[in-house]
NUNUZA-696415 format. One record per residue (C-alpha): residue in three letters; x, y, z. Coordinates in steps of 0.25 Angstrom, whole numbers, m for minus. Layout:
N
<pt><type>ala</type><px>X</px><py>Y</py><pz>Z</pz></pt>
...
REM end
This chain:
267
<pt><type>met</type><px>565</px><py>718</py><pz>696</pz></pt>
<pt><type>gly</type><px>556</px><py>712</py><pz>686</pz></pt>
<pt><type>asp</type><px>558</px><py>698</py><pz>681</pz></pt>
<pt><type>thr</type><px>566</px><py>698</py><pz>668</pz></pt>
<pt><type>gly</type><px>558</px><py>687</py><pz>662</pz></pt>
<pt><type>pro</type><px>564</px><py>676</py><pz>654</pz></pt>
<pt><type>ala</type><px>579</px><py>678</py><pz>652</pz></pt>
<pt><type>thr</type><px>578</px><py>673</py><pz>637</pz></pt>
<pt><type>ser</type><px>568</px><py>684</py><pz>633</pz></pt>
<pt><type>pro</type><px>572</px><py>689</py><pz>619</pz></pt>
<pt><type>leu</type><px>567</px><py>703</py><pz>623</pz></pt>
<pt><type>thr</type><px>576</px><py>704</py><pz>636</pz></pt>
<pt><type>ser</type><px>588</px><py>698</py><pz>628</pz></pt>
<pt><type>ala</type><px>587</px><py>709</py><pz>618</pz></pt>
<pt><type>phe</type><px>590</px><py>719</py><pz>628</pz></pt>
<pt><type>ala</type><px>602</px><py>711</py><pz>633</pz></pt>
<pt><type>ala</type><px>613</px><py>714</py><pz>622</pz></pt>
<pt><type>gly</type><px>620</px><py>724</py><pz>632</pz></pt>
<pt><type>arg</type><px>614</px><py>736</py><pz>625</pz></pt>
<pt><type>pro</type><px>600</px><py>742</py><pz>625</pz></pt>
<pt><type>ala</type><px>590</px><py>736</py><pz>615</pz></pt>
<pt><type>leu</type><px>582</px><py>743</py><pz>604</pz></pt>
<pt><type>val</type><px>567</px><py>739</py><pz>603</pz></pt>
<pt><type>ala</type><px>562</px><py>743</py><pz>590</pz></pt>
<pt><type>tyr</type><px>546</px><py>745</py><pz>588</pz></pt>
<pt><type>val</type><px>540</px><py>741</py><pz>575</pz></pt>
<pt><type>met</type><px>525</px><py>742</py><pz>572</pz></pt>
<pt><type>ala</type><px>519</px><py>729</py><pz>566</pz></pt>
<pt><type>gly</type><px>511</px><py>731</py><pz>553</pz></pt>
<pt><type>tyr</type><px>516</px><py>745</py><pz>551</pz></pt>
<pt><type>pro</type><px>516</px><py>750</py><pz>540</pz></pt>
<pt><type>asp</type><px>512</px><py>736</py><pz>536</pz></pt>
<pt><type>arg</type><px>516</px><py>722</py><pz>540</pz></pt>
<pt><type>ala</type><px>528</px><py>720</py><pz>531</pz></pt>
<pt><type>thr</type><px>534</px><py>733</py><pz>534</pz></pt>
<pt><type>ser</type><px>533</px><py>731</py><pz>549</pz></pt>
<pt><type>leu</type><px>540</px><py>718</py><pz>548</pz></pt>
<pt><type>ala</type><px>551</px><py>724</py><pz>540</pz></pt>
<pt><type>ser</type><px>552</px><py>735</py><pz>550</pz></pt>
<pt><type>leu</type><px>553</px><py>724</py><pz>561</pz></pt>
<pt><type>arg</type><px>565</px><py>718</py><pz>554</pz></pt>
<pt><type>ala</type><px>571</px><py>731</py><pz>551</pz></pt>
<pt><type>ala</type><px>571</px><py>735</py><pz>566</pz></pt>
<pt><type>ala</type><px>578</px><py>722</py><pz>569</pz></pt>
<pt><type>arg</type><px>588</px><py>724</py><pz>558</pz></pt>
<pt><type>gly</type><px>590</px><py>738</py><pz>564</pz></pt>
<pt><type>gly</type><px>595</px><py>732</py><pz>577</pz></pt>
<pt><type>ala</type><px>582</px><py>732</py><pz>586</pz></pt>
<pt><type>asp</type><px>584</px><py>723</py><pz>598</pz></pt>
<pt><type>val</type><px>569</px><py>721</py><pz>600</pz></pt>
<pt><type>ile</type><px>557</px><py>724</py><pz>591</pz></pt>
<pt><type>glu</type><px>544</px><py>729</py><pz>596</pz></pt>
<pt><type>leu</type><px>533</px><py>726</py><pz>587</pz></pt>
<pt><type>gly</type><px>520</px><py>735</py><pz>588</pz></pt>
<pt><type>val</type><px>507</px><py>729</py><pz>586</pz></pt>
<pt><type>pro</type><px>497</px><py>739</py><pz>579</pz></pt>
<pt><type>tyr</type><px>485</px><py>742</py><pz>588</pz></pt>
<pt><type>gly</type><px>474</px><py>752</py><pz>587</pz></pt>
<pt><type>asp</type><px>475</px><py>758</py><pz>601</pz></pt>
<pt><type>pro</type><px>491</px><py>758</py><pz>604</pz></pt>
<pt><type>val</type><px>490</px><py>766</py><pz>617</pz></pt>
<pt><type>ala</type><px>505</px><py>766</py><pz>619</pz></pt>
<pt><type>asp</type><px>509</px><py>770</py><pz>605</pz></pt>
<pt><type>gly</type><px>512</px><py>783</py><pz>600</pz></pt>
<pt><type>pro</type><px>507</px><py>789</py><pz>586</pz></pt>
<pt><type>val</type><px>518</px><py>782</py><pz>577</pz></pt>
<pt><type>ile</type><px>515</px><py>768</py><pz>582</pz></pt>
<pt><type>ala</type><px>500</px><py>770</py><pz>583</pz></pt>
<pt><type>glu</type><px>500</px><py>775</py><pz>569</pz></pt>
<pt><type>ala</type><px>508</px><py>763</py><pz>564</pz></pt>
<pt><type>ala</type><px>499</px><py>754</py><pz>571</pz></pt>
<pt><type>ser</type><px>487</px><py>760</py><pz>565</pz></pt>
<pt><type>val</type><px>493</px><py>759</py><pz>551</pz></pt>
<pt><type>ala</type><px>496</px><py>744</py><pz>554</pz></pt>
<pt><type>arg</type><px>482</px><py>741</py><pz>559</pz></pt>
<pt><type>gln</type><px>476</px><py>747</py><pz>546</pz></pt>
<pt><type>gln</type><px>482</px><py>737</py><pz>537</pz></pt>
<pt><type>glu</type><px>472</px><py>727</py><pz>530</pz></pt>
<pt><type>gly</type><px>468</px><py>717</py><pz>540</pz></pt>
<pt><type>gly</type><px>474</px><py>725</py><pz>552</pz></pt>
<pt><type>phe</type><px>487</px><py>723</py><pz>559</pz></pt>
<pt><type>gly</type><px>487</px><py>719</py><pz>573</pz></pt>
<pt><type>leu</type><px>494</px><py>710</py><pz>583</pz></pt>
<pt><type>val</type><px>493</px><py>697</py><pz>575</pz></pt>
<pt><type>his</type><px>498</px><py>704</py><pz>562</pz></pt>
<pt><type>ser</type><px>510</px><py>710</py><pz>571</pz></pt>
<pt><type>leu</type><px>514</px><py>697</py><pz>576</pz></pt>
<pt><type>gln</type><px>514</px><py>691</py><pz>562</pz></pt>
<pt><type>val</type><px>525</px><py>702</py><pz>559</pz></pt>
<pt><type>ala</type><px>532</px><py>699</py><pz>572</pz></pt>
<pt><type>lys</type><px>533</px><py>684</py><pz>568</pz></pt>
<pt><type>ala</type><px>538</px><py>688</py><pz>555</pz></pt>
<pt><type>phe</type><px>549</px><py>696</py><pz>561</pz></pt>
<pt><type>ala</type><px>552</px><py>686</py><pz>571</pz></pt>
<pt><type>gln</type><px>555</px><py>676</py><pz>560</pz></pt>
<pt><type>gly</type><px>568</px><py>683</py><pz>558</pz></pt>
<pt><type>leu</type><px>576</px><py>694</py><pz>550</pz></pt>
<pt><type>gly</type><px>582</px><py>684</py><pz>541</pz></pt>
<pt><type>ala</type><px>596</px><py>687</py><pz>548</pz></pt>
<pt><type>gly</type><px>593</px><py>685</py><pz>562</pz></pt>
<pt><type>lys</type><px>584</px><py>684</py><pz>574</pz></pt>
<pt><type>pro</type><px>575</px><py>696</py><pz>575</pz></pt>
<pt><type>pro</type><px>575</px><py>704</py><pz>588</pz></pt>
<pt><type>pro</type><px>564</px><py>701</py><pz>599</pz></pt>
<pt><type>leu</type><px>550</px><py>706</py><pz>596</pz></pt>
<pt><type>val</type><px>541</px><py>713</py><pz>605</pz></pt>
<pt><type>val</type><px>526</px><py>715</py><pz>601</pz></pt>
<pt><type>met</type><px>520</px><py>728</py><pz>606</pz></pt>
<pt><type>thr</type><px>505</px><py>727</py><pz>607</pz></pt>
<pt><type>tyr</type><px>493</px><py>730</py><pz>616</pz></pt>
<pt><type>leu</type><px>484</px><py>721</py><pz>624</pz></pt>
<pt><type>asn</type><px>472</px><py>721</py><pz>615</pz></pt>
<pt><type>pro</type><px>478</px><py>715</py><pz>603</pz></pt>
<pt><type>leu</type><px>484</px><py>704</py><pz>612</pz></pt>
<pt><type>met</type><px>470</px><py>701</py><pz>618</pz></pt>
<pt><type>arg</type><px>463</px><py>701</py><pz>605</pz></pt>
<pt><type>leu</type><px>472</px><py>691</py><pz>600</pz></pt>
<pt><type>gly</type><px>472</px><py>684</py><pz>613</pz></pt>
<pt><type>leu</type><px>483</px><py>684</py><pz>623</pz></pt>
<pt><type>pro</type><px>487</px><py>669</py><pz>621</pz></pt>
<pt><type>ala</type><px>487</px><py>671</py><pz>606</pz></pt>
<pt><type>ala</type><px>494</px><py>684</py><pz>606</pz></pt>
<pt><type>ala</type><px>506</px><py>678</py><pz>614</pz></pt>
<pt><type>ser</type><px>506</px><py>666</py><pz>606</pz></pt>
<pt><type>thr</type><px>506</px><py>673</py><pz>593</pz></pt>
<pt><type>met</type><px>517</px><py>682</py><pz>598</pz></pt>
<pt><type>arg</type><px>526</px><py>670</py><pz>602</pz></pt>
<pt><type>gly</type><px>524</px><py>664</py><pz>588</pz></pt>
<pt><type>ala</type><px>528</px><py>677</py><pz>582</pz></pt>
<pt><type>gly</type><px>541</px><py>678</py><pz>590</pz></pt>
<pt><type>val</type><px>537</px><py>690</py><pz>598</pz></pt>
<pt><type>his</type><px>546</px><py>691</py><pz>611</pz></pt>
<pt><type>gly</type><px>538</px><py>702</py><pz>618</pz></pt>
<pt><type>val</type><px>526</px><py>710</py><pz>619</pz></pt>
<pt><type>ile</type><px>523</px><py>725</py><pz>624</pz></pt>
<pt><type>ile</type><px>509</px><py>728</py><pz>628</pz></pt>
<pt><type>pro</type><px>508</px><py>742</py><pz>632</pz></pt>
<pt><type>asp</type><px>493</px><py>741</py><pz>638</pz></pt>
<pt><type>met</type><px>495</px><py>729</py><pz>646</pz></pt>
<pt><type>pro</type><px>501</px><py>732</py><pz>660</pz></pt>
<pt><type>pro</type><px>508</px><py>721</py><pz>668</pz></pt>
<pt><type>glu</type><px>496</px><py>719</py><pz>677</pz></pt>
<pt><type>ala</type><px>487</px><py>716</py><pz>665</pz></pt>
<pt><type>ala</type><px>497</px><py>707</py><pz>658</pz></pt>
<pt><type>ala</type><px>495</px><py>693</py><pz>664</pz></pt>
<pt><type>pro</type><px>486</px><py>688</py><pz>653</pz></pt>
<pt><type>trp</type><px>496</px><py>691</py><pz>643</pz></pt>
<pt><type>leu</type><px>508</px><py>687</py><pz>651</pz></pt>
<pt><type>gly</type><px>501</px><py>674</py><pz>653</pz></pt>
<pt><type>val</type><px>502</px><py>670</py><pz>638</pz></pt>
<pt><type>ala</type><px>514</px><py>678</py><pz>634</pz></pt>
<pt><type>glu</type><px>525</px><py>667</py><pz>637</pz></pt>
<pt><type>gly</type><px>537</px><py>670</py><pz>629</pz></pt>
<pt><type>ile</type><px>533</px><py>685</py><pz>626</pz></pt>
<pt><type>asp</type><px>539</px><py>696</py><pz>635</pz></pt>
<pt><type>thr</type><px>529</px><py>706</py><pz>639</pz></pt>
<pt><type>val</type><px>535</px><py>720</py><pz>640</pz></pt>
<pt><type>phe</type><px>528</px><py>730</py><pz>649</pz></pt>
<pt><type>leu</type><px>530</px><py>745</py><pz>649</pz></pt>
<pt><type>ala</type><px>535</px><py>754</py><pz>660</pz></pt>
<pt><type>ala</type><px>531</px><py>768</py><pz>659</pz></pt>
<pt><type>pro</type><px>537</px><py>781</py><pz>664</pz></pt>
<pt><type>thr</type><px>526</px><py>782</py><pz>674</pz></pt>
<pt><type>ser</type><px>528</px><py>768</py><pz>680</pz></pt>
<pt><type>thr</type><px>530</px><py>767</py><pz>695</pz></pt>
<pt><type>asp</type><px>541</px><py>758</py><pz>700</pz></pt>
<pt><type>glu</type><px>530</px><py>749</py><pz>704</pz></pt>
<pt><type>arg</type><px>525</px><py>748</py><pz>690</pz></pt>
<pt><type>leu</type><px>538</px><py>746</py><pz>684</pz></pt>
<pt><type>ala</type><px>540</px><py>734</py><pz>693</pz></pt>
<pt><type>val</type><px>528</px><py>728</py><pz>687</pz></pt>
<pt><type>val</type><px>532</px><py>731</py><pz>673</pz></pt>
<pt><type>gly</type><px>546</px><py>726</py><pz>675</pz></pt>
<pt><type>gly</type><px>541</px><py>714</py><pz>682</pz></pt>
<pt><type>ala</type><px>531</px><py>710</py><pz>671</pz></pt>
<pt><type>ser</type><px>539</px><py>714</py><pz>658</pz></pt>
<pt><type>arg</type><px>547</px><py>704</py><pz>650</pz></pt>
<pt><type>gly</type><px>557</px><py>706</py><pz>640</pz></pt>
<pt><type>phe</type><px>559</px><py>721</py><pz>643</pz></pt>
<pt><type>val</type><px>552</px><py>733</py><pz>650</pz></pt>
<pt><type>tyr</type><px>547</px><py>744</py><pz>641</pz></pt>
<pt><type>cys</type><px>550</px><py>757</py><pz>647</pz></pt>
<pt><type>val</type><px>541</px><py>768</py><pz>641</pz></pt>
<pt><type>ser</type><px>549</px><py>780</py><pz>640</pz></pt>
<pt><type>ala</type><px>538</px><py>791</py><pz>641</pz></pt>
<pt><type>thr</type><px>523</px><py>791</py><pz>644</pz></pt>
<pt><type>gly</type><px>514</px><py>791</py><pz>632</pz></pt>
<pt><type>val</type><px>515</px><py>783</py><pz>619</pz></pt>
<pt><type>thr</type><px>526</px><py>778</py><pz>610</pz></pt>
<pt><type>gly</type><px>532</px><py>788</py><pz>600</pz></pt>
<pt><type>glu</type><px>544</px><py>796</py><pz>597</pz></pt>
<pt><type>arg</type><px>549</px><py>807</py><pz>607</pz></pt>
<pt><type>val</type><px>559</px><py>818</py><pz>606</pz></pt>
<pt><type>his</type><px>564</px><py>816</py><pz>619</pz></pt>
<pt><type>leu</type><px>565</px><py>804</py><pz>629</pz></pt>
<pt><type>ala</type><px>558</px><py>805</py><pz>642</pz></pt>
<pt><type>leu</type><px>565</px><py>811</py><pz>653</pz></pt>
<pt><type>gly</type><px>569</px><py>801</py><pz>664</pz></pt>
<pt><type>leu</type><px>568</px><py>789</py><pz>655</pz></pt>
<pt><type>ala</type><px>582</px><py>783</py><pz>660</pz></pt>
<pt><type>glu</type><px>576</px><py>784</py><pz>674</pz></pt>
<pt><type>gln</type><px>563</px><py>777</py><pz>669</pz></pt>
<pt><type>val</type><px>571</px><py>766</py><pz>663</pz></pt>
<pt><type>ala</type><px>579</px><py>764</py><pz>676</pz></pt>
<pt><type>arg</type><px>566</px><py>763</py><pz>684</pz></pt>
<pt><type>val</type><px>561</px><py>752</py><pz>675</pz></pt>
<pt><type>lys</type><px>574</px><py>745</py><pz>675</pz></pt>
<pt><type>ala</type><px>573</px><py>745</py><pz>690</pz></pt>
<pt><type>his</type><px>561</px><py>736</py><pz>689</pz></pt>
<pt><type>thr</type><px>565</px><py>725</py><pz>679</pz></pt>
<pt><type>ala</type><px>577</px><py>717</py><pz>674</pz></pt>
<pt><type>leu</type><px>572</px><py>718</py><pz>660</pz></pt>
<pt><type>pro</type><px>577</px><py>727</py><pz>649</pz></pt>
<pt><type>val</type><px>570</px><py>741</py><pz>649</pz></pt>
<pt><type>ala</type><px>567</px><py>747</py><pz>635</pz></pt>
<pt><type>val</type><px>562</px><py>761</py><pz>633</pz></pt>
<pt><type>gly</type><px>552</px><py>765</py><pz>623</pz></pt>
<pt><type>phe</type><px>542</px><py>776</py><pz>619</pz></pt>
<pt><type>gly</type><px>549</px><py>788</py><pz>613</pz></pt>
<pt><type>val</type><px>563</px><py>783</py><pz>608</pz></pt>
<pt><type>ser</type><px>564</px><py>787</py><pz>593</pz></pt>
<pt><type>thr</type><px>578</px><py>790</py><pz>589</pz></pt>
<pt><type>pro</type><px>592</px><py>783</py><pz>591</pz></pt>
<pt><type>glu</type><px>595</px><py>795</py><pz>600</pz></pt>
<pt><type>ser</type><px>584</px><py>792</py><pz>610</pz></pt>
<pt><type>ala</type><px>586</px><py>777</py><pz>609</pz></pt>
<pt><type>ala</type><px>600</px><py>779</py><pz>613</pz></pt>
<pt><type>gln</type><px>596</px><py>787</py><pz>625</pz></pt>
<pt><type>val</type><px>587</px><py>777</py><pz>630</pz></pt>
<pt><type>ala</type><px>596</px><py>766</py><pz>627</pz></pt>
<pt><type>ala</type><px>606</px><py>772</py><pz>637</pz></pt>
<pt><type>phe</type><px>597</px><py>768</py><pz>649</pz></pt>
<pt><type>ala</type><px>587</px><py>758</py><pz>644</pz></pt>
<pt><type>asp</type><px>588</px><py>743</py><pz>639</pz></pt>
<pt><type>gly</type><px>580</px><py>745</py><pz>627</pz></pt>
<pt><type>val</type><px>575</px><py>756</py><pz>618</pz></pt>
<pt><type>ile</type><px>561</px><py>755</py><pz>611</pz></pt>
<pt><type>val</type><px>559</px><py>763</py><pz>598</pz></pt>
<pt><type>gly</type><px>545</px><py>763</py><pz>592</pz></pt>
<pt><type>ser</type><px>539</px><py>774</py><pz>584</pz></pt>
<pt><type>ala</type><px>551</px><py>779</py><pz>578</pz></pt>
<pt><type>ile</type><px>553</px><py>765</py><pz>571</pz></pt>
<pt><type>val</type><px>538</px><py>764</py><pz>568</pz></pt>
<pt><type>lys</type><px>539</px><py>777</py><pz>560</pz></pt>
<pt><type>arg</type><px>550</px><py>771</py><pz>551</pz></pt>
<pt><type>gln</type><px>542</px><py>757</py><pz>549</pz></pt>
<pt><type>gly</type><px>538</px><py>761</py><pz>535</pz></pt>
<pt><type>asp</type><px>553</px><py>759</py><pz>531</pz></pt>
<pt><type>pro</type><px>559</px><py>747</py><pz>537</pz></pt>
<pt><type>ala</type><px>573</px><py>751</py><pz>533</pz></pt>
<pt><type>glu</type><px>571</px><py>764</py><pz>540</pz></pt>
<pt><type>val</type><px>567</px><py>756</py><pz>552</pz></pt>
<pt><type>glu</type><px>580</px><py>748</py><pz>552</pz></pt>
<pt><type>arg</type><px>588</px><py>760</py><pz>550</pz></pt>
<pt><type>phe</type><px>581</px><py>767</py><pz>562</pz></pt>
<pt><type>val</type><px>581</px><py>755</py><pz>571</pz></pt>
<pt><type>arg</type><px>596</px><py>753</py><pz>568</pz></pt>
<pt><type>ser</type><px>599</px><py>768</py><pz>573</pz></pt>
<pt><type>leu</type><px>591</px><py>765</py><pz>585</pz></pt>
<pt><type>ala</type><px>598</px><py>752</py><pz>588</pz></pt>
<pt><type>arg</type><px>611</px><py>758</py><pz>587</pz></pt>
<pt><type>ala</type><px>607</px><py>769</py><pz>597</pz></pt>
<pt><type>val</type><px>601</px><py>760</py><pz>607</pz></pt>
<pt><type>his</type><px>613</px><py>750</py><pz>606</pz></pt>
<pt><type>gly</type><px>623</px><py>761</py><pz>607</pz></pt>
<pt><type>glu</type><px>629</px><py>759</py><pz>593</pz></pt>
<pt><type>pro</type><px>635</px><py>770</py><pz>585</pz></pt>
REM end
């Protein structure tokens, strides 16, 4: 079993409501700064238990066409839009919704932006912005020591792939904090017509190597598929299908509400 990390982790606590959790992904800066912040707030109002905030990056190797295009649009704004700008959006979101505390926030970025800012500065800025966790797809646990050494108070979530061996899952489960991100299929993020075969068995394999919640992402795009995943996973991550709606925060709220009801088993 991997160490669950600090018992008070807001991320782990978000999965402890006695029901599966919905993790809603929003791209920072898309289609512009103000609308992305409005979409974050809309996702929270819609019932997301955790928000994953994507950082626009020029070489998003784990992201499919919808998220890659959204990142490109964000980066083309005057002055650009990258990690620092995204954390400014995160800070504005973390300051509250006006009617209550926002759900915990996880930043999804790549290693290069962190290194360009400087790992200590990146971690400090994240803490100052109210970020609870980070997902860095191109940083394996074996190369994570420099980041983990400065990331106190920030849960680092590692990815478990369908091709991971039991030995690899033990490493991922032991290194992760907050939750473990179970990638449902090989390839990149994006909407898929059908869930991968054997996904329930894959989640069971991951759960055998960690006491942390296990959330499934890549390819979940409808309330129906979200409900299917929620039947055997601790959390469901939806990205591209939300990003497609980010031009209209009201539509984001409606769609996230439908996802949340499905994940939470509500009518």
